[in-house]
C-alpha positions as CSV (number, residue, x, y, z in Angstrom):
1,M,-12.5,7.5,12.3
2,E,-11.1,4.0,12.7
3,Q,-8.5,2.8,10.2
4,E,-8.9,-0.9,9.8
5,L,-6.6,-2.0,7.1
6,F,-4.5,-5.2,7.2
7,L,-0.8,-4.9,6.3
8,P,2.0,-7.5,6.6
9,T,4.4,-7.4,9.5
10,L,7.6,-5.4,9.5
11,S,9.7,-8.6,9.1
12,S,7.7,-9.4,5.9
13,M,8.7,-6.1,4.4
14,E,12.3,-6.4,5.7
15,Y,12.6,-9.7,3.7
16,G,11.4,-7.9,0.6
17,N,8.0,-9.6,0.2
18,P,5.7,-7.7,-2.1
19,W,2.1,-7.1,-1.0
20,T,-1.2,-6.5,-2.8
21,G,-4.5,-5.5,-1.3
22,S,-7.7,-3.6,-1.6
23,R,-10.3,-1.6,0.3
24,K,-13.4,-0.2,-1.2
25,N,-12.6,0.8,-4.8
26,A,-8.8,1.2,-4.2
27,R,-6.3,-1.5,-5.2
28,W,-2.7,-1.4,-4.3
29,R,0.7,-3.1,-4.4
30,I,3.7,-2.5,-2.2
31,I,7.2,-3.4,-3.3
32,P,9.9,-3.2,-0.5
33,A,13.5,-2.5,-1.7
34,D,16.5,-0.6,-0.5
35,G,14.9,0.3,2.9
36,Q,11.8,1.7,1.4
37,M,8.3,0.5,0.6
38,A,7.1,1.8,-2.8
39,A,3.3,1.9,-2.9
40,E,1.1,2.2,-6.0
41,V,-2.7,2.7,-5.9
42,W,-5.2,2.4,-8.7
43,P,-9.0,2.3,-8.9
44,G,-10.6,-1.1,-9.1
45,P,-12.0,-3.5,-10.1
46,L,-9.4,-4.4,-12.6
47,C,-5.9,-5.9,-11.9
48,Y,-2.7,-3.9,-11.9
49,E,-1.8,-4.9,-15.5
50,C,-5.2,-3.7,-16.8
51,S,-5.3,-0.4,-14.8
52,T,-3.6,3.0,-14.6
53,V,-1.8,3.8,-11.3
54,T,-3.2,7.1,-10.0
55,H,-1.2,7.5,-6.7
56,T,2.4,6.6,-5.7
57,A,4.4,7.1,-2.5
58,S,7.4,5.7,-0.7
59,F,7.8,5.0,3.0
60,P,10.7,3.7,5.1
61,I,10.6,0.1,6.1
62,S,10.0,0.6,9.9
63,E,7.1,0.4,12.3
64,E,6.5,4.1,11.8
65,G,6.7,3.7,8.0
66,I,4.0,0.9,8.1
67,D,1.8,3.2,10.2
68,Q,2.3,6.0,7.6
69,L,1.6,3.6,4.8
70,R,-1.6,2.4,6.5
71,T,-2.8,6.0,6.9
72,W,-1.9,6.8,3.3
73,L,-3.6,3.8,1.8
74,F,-6.7,4.4,4.0
75,D,-6.9,8.0,2.7
76,R,-6.5,6.9,-0.9
77,S,-9.3,4.3,-0.5
78,E,-11.6,7.0,0.9
79,E,-10.8,9.2,-2.2
80,L,-11.4,6.5,-4.7
């Protein structure tokens, strides 16, 4: 199974830039801080403020962490 899911570069996360995205019915936001990327996922189609977060996780800000985050987001999007 191919996991095509665009995420920002490592440097973007290292500078603390938040990220939002979606795939299928899953919507997410990623907030980098203190060496970690905090990820929240909720079912679409509504925005974050109008939804209930159903999944949360945290990953290290590293190339390996971005790969783990990509896999986790892909799996959540398959569930939702």
